[in-house]
C-alpha positions as CSV (number, residue, x, y, z in Angstrom):
1,M,92.2,69.4,61.5
2,N,94.3,72.5,62.0
3,D,92.9,75.6,60.4
4,I,92.9,79.3,61.3
5,W,89.6,80.7,62.5
6,W,89.0,83.9,60.5
7,Q,86.0,86.2,60.3
8,T,85.6,89.2,58.0
9,T,83.2,92.0,58.9
10,G,82.7,95.7,58.3
11,E,82.5,97.7,55.0
12,G,85.4,100.1,54.8
13,N,87.5,100.4,51.7
14,C,90.7,99.5,53.7
15,H,91.4,96.1,55.2
16,L,92.5,95.8,58.9
17,V,93.7,92.5,60.3
18,L,93.5,92.3,64.2
19,L,95.8,89.9,66.0
20,H,95.2,89.3,69.7
21,G,97.7,88.6,72.5
22,W,98.9,85.7,74.6
23,G,96.2,83.4,76.1
24,L,93.3,85.2,74.4
25,N,91.3,85.1,71.2
26,A,89.6,87.4,68.6
27,Q,86.6,88.2,70.9
28,V,88.9,90.5,72.8
29,W,88.2,93.1,70.0
30,D,84.4,93.1,70.6
31,C,84.5,96.5,72.3
32,I,85.9,98.2,69.1
33,T,84.6,96.2,66.2
34,A,81.4,98.3,65.7
35,E,83.4,101.6,65.6
36,L,86.2,100.3,63.4
37,G,83.8,98.3,61.1
38,A,82.4,101.7,60.0
39,H,85.8,102.6,58.6
40,F,87.5,99.3,57.7
41,T,86.8,95.8,56.4
42,L,87.9,94.0,59.6
43,H,89.6,90.6,59.7
44,L,89.3,88.9,63.1
45,V,91.7,86.1,63.7
46,D,92.3,83.5,66.4
47,L,96.1,82.9,66.4
48,P,97.1,79.2,65.8
49,G,96.2,77.1,68.9
50,Y,94.1,79.9,70.4
51,G,90.3,80.2,70.6
52,R,88.7,78.5,67.6
53,S,92.0,77.9,65.7
54,V,92.4,74.4,67.1
55,G,94.7,71.5,66.2
56,F,98.0,73.4,66.5
57,G,100.9,72.7,68.8
58,A,103.5,75.3,69.8
59,L,104.8,77.3,66.8
60,S,107.8,79.6,66.3
61,L,107.1,83.2,65.6
62,E,108.0,82.6,61.9
63,E,105.6,79.7,61.6
64,M,102.8,81.6,63.3
65,A,103.3,84.5,61.0
66,E,103.3,82.4,57.8
67,K,100.2,80.4,59.0
68,V,98.2,83.6,59.6
69,L,99.3,85.1,56.3
70,E,97.7,82.2,54.4
71,K,94.2,83.5,54.9
72,A,94.9,87.2,54.7
73,P,93.8,89.7,52.0
74,A,96.3,90.7,49.4
75,Q,97.0,94.0,51.2
76,A,95.9,95.2,54.7
77,V,96.8,97.3,57.7
78,W,98.1,94.8,60.3
79,L,97.4,95.5,63.9
80,G,98.9,93.3,66.6
81,W,98.4,93.6,70.3
82,S,101.2,92.3,72.7
83,L,102.3,88.9,71.3
84,G,100.2,89.7,68.2
85,G,102.4,92.7,67.7
86,L,105.4,90.4,67.2
87,V,103.4,88.3,64.7
88,A,102.3,91.4,62.8
89,S,105.8,92.8,62.8
90,Q,107.2,89.5,61.5
91,I,104.7,89.6,58.6
92,A,105.6,93.2,57.8
93,L,109.3,92.3,57.7
94,R,109.0,89.2,55.6
95,H,106.1,90.3,53.3
96,P,106.1,94.1,53.2
97,E,104.2,94.0,49.9
98,R,101.2,92.6,51.8
99,V,101.3,95.3,54.5
100,Q,99.9,98.8,53.9
101,A,100.8,99.8,57.5
102,L,101.9,98.1,60.7
103,V,100.3,99.0,64.0
104,T,101.6,97.5,67.3
105,V,99.6,97.9,70.5
106,A,101.2,97.5,74.0
107,S,103.9,95.5,72.3
108,S,107.7,95.4,72.2
109,P,110.1,94.2,69.6
110,C,111.9,92.6,72.6
111,F,109.7,91.8,75.6
112,A,112.5,90.4,77.8
113,A,114.7,92.7,79.7
114,H,118.4,92.9,78.7
115,D,121.4,94.9,79.9
116,E,120.1,98.4,79.1
117,W,116.8,97.4,77.7
118,P,113.6,97.7,79.9
119,G,111.3,94.7,79.8
120,I,110.0,91.6,81.6
121,K,112.7,89.8,83.5
122,P,113.4,86.5,81.7
123,E,113.0,84.6,85.0
124,V,109.5,86.0,85.4
125,L,108.5,84.5,82.0
126,S,110.2,81.3,82.9
127,G,108.3,81.3,86.2
128,F,105.0,81.6,84.2
129,Q,106.1,78.6,82.1
130,Q,106.7,76.6,85.2
131,Q,103.4,77.7,86.8
132,L,101.4,76.7,83.7
133,S,102.2,73.1,84.4
134,D,101.4,73.5,88.1
135,D,98.1,75.5,88.0
136,F,97.1,76.2,84.4
137,Q,94.0,78.4,84.9
138,R,95.3,80.4,87.8
139,T,98.5,81.3,85.9
140,V,96.5,82.6,82.9
141,E,94.2,84.6,85.3
142,R,97.3,86.1,87.0
143,F,98.8,87.1,83.7
144,L,95.4,88.8,82.7
145,A,95.3,90.7,86.0
146,L,98.8,92.1,85.3
147,Q,97.5,93.5,82.0
148,T,95.0,95.9,83.6
149,M,96.7,96.8,86.9
150,G,96.8,100.5,87.8
151,T,93.9,101.7,85.6
152,E,90.8,103.3,87.0
153,S,88.7,100.5,85.5
154,A,91.2,97.7,86.3
155,R,88.7,95.3,87.9
156,Q,86.2,95.7,85.1
157,D,88.9,95.4,82.4
158,A,90.3,92.3,84.0
159,R,86.8,90.8,84.1
160,A,86.4,91.6,80.3
161,L,89.6,89.8,79.5
162,K,88.7,86.8,81.7
163,Q,85.3,86.5,80.0
164,T,87.1,86.6,76.6
165,V,89.3,83.7,77.7
166,L,86.5,81.6,79.3
167,S,84.1,82.1,76.4
168,L,86.0,79.6,74.2
169,P,88.1,76.5,74.9
170,M,91.4,77.3,76.6
171,P,94.6,76.9,74.6
172,S,96.7,73.9,75.5
173,S,99.6,74.3,77.9
174,E,101.9,73.5,75.0
175,V,100.6,76.4,72.9
176,L,100.7,78.8,75.9
177,N,104.3,77.7,76.7
178,G,105.2,78.2,73.0
179,G,103.8,81.8,73.2
180,L,105.8,82.5,76.4
181,E,108.9,81.2,74.7
182,I,108.4,83.7,71.8
183,L,107.9,86.5,74.4
184,K,111.1,85.4,76.1
185,T,113.4,85.0,73.1
186,A,112.1,87.2,70.2
187,D,114.2,90.4,69.4
188,L,113.1,92.4,66.4
189,R,114.7,95.7,67.4
190,Q,117.3,95.8,64.7
191,S,115.3,94.0,62.0
192,L,112.5,96.7,62.2
193,V,115.1,99.5,61.6
194,E,114.8,98.5,57.9
195,L,110.9,98.5,57.9
196,S,109.7,100.1,54.7
197,V,105.9,100.5,55.5
198,P,104.2,103.1,57.7
199,F,104.5,102.1,61.4
200,L,102.3,103.3,64.3
201,R,103.0,102.2,67.9
202,M,100.4,102.6,70.6
203,Y,101.2,102.3,74.3
204,G,99.5,102.6,77.8
205,R,101.5,104.7,80.3
206,L,100.5,102.4,83.1
207,D,101.5,99.2,81.3
208,G,103.2,96.7,83.6
209,L,104.4,94.4,80.8
210,V,105.8,96.9,78.3
211,P,107.6,99.7,80.2
212,R,107.0,103.2,78.9
213,K,110.8,103.6,79.1
214,I,111.1,101.8,75.7
215,I,109.1,104.5,73.9
216,P,111.9,107.1,73.6
217,L,114.4,104.4,72.9
218,L,112.3,103.1,69.9
219,D,111.5,106.7,68.8
220,A,115.3,107.1,68.4
221,L,115.9,103.7,66.9
222,W,112.9,104.0,64.4
223,P,112.6,107.7,63.6
224,A,110.2,107.1,60.7
225,S,107.7,105.4,63.1
226,E,105.1,107.3,65.1
227,S,104.2,106.6,68.8
228,V,100.9,107.3,70.6
229,M,100.6,107.1,74.4
230,F,97.3,106.7,76.3
231,D,98.0,108.3,79.7
232,K,95.5,106.4,81.9
233,A,95.7,103.0,80.0
234,A,97.7,99.9,80.9
235,H,98.3,96.9,78.6
236,A,94.8,96.8,77.0
237,P,94.1,100.4,75.9
238,F,91.4,99.3,73.5
239,I,89.4,97.9,76.4
240,S,89.9,100.8,78.9
241,H,89.7,103.6,76.3
242,P,87.9,102.3,73.2
243,Q,86.9,105.6,71.7
244,A,90.4,107.2,72.1
245,F,92.0,104.1,70.8
246,C,90.1,104.1,67.5
247,E,90.9,107.7,66.7
248,P,94.6,107.2,65.5
249,L,93.5,104.2,63.5
250,V,90.8,106.2,61.6
251,A,93.4,109.0,61.1
252,L,95.9,106.4,59.7
253,K,93.2,105.1,57.3
254,K,92.6,108.6,56.0
255,Q,96.4,109.0,55.3
256,L,96.6,105.7,53.5
257,T,93.5,106.2,51.3
258,N,93.7,109.9,50.4
């Protein structure tokens, strides 16, 4: 049995699909679902192989996007955090008629560092892949700790992420390796130049995985998109600053429905 776990909640007249990041599941959004549910009909998703979406092996970015789209409403705002941002971007590129707006959170069109492009060194991602086979749980915990480092609430935020992971069965090492492979190889920088839907990008200034140096580069590459920076946030701004995080999303909804 391989089926996507999908939960619909909230009562807004605009649909919002939330896609989580690597190693996690839809419960990571618990801190903002009450606030956003007053404005949107929310669609909470466990990506294939994560959380309650069991029975999947490693998928490519394209396969993951198509699988998630199968259960989606006819039209929605798609929000993706980190790895989920790549999945949401892929859906917006392949099926723009299904996407009212694209929102990426602490995400990059190209996570790996290249010549003049800031990012995670490919050997670091390769190291995580190797460590997964050596010490599965510790590697995931180390990756989660990186996501909150530097914030005032780092310890508390890391604990929240860890609880989200441990609340459900862990993804298989095959699925986690597949996700790291996507982070290591995907490059949507040029593809997204042609994006035809409204595009909002949200970042944490203290993010150790998505360097803030990419923001002006993408502002120049994608002049029609909008970027928002949370000064005291790291890789999970919706956990450290839930109220401030929801405000641009409510403003976006007003733009789309007026």
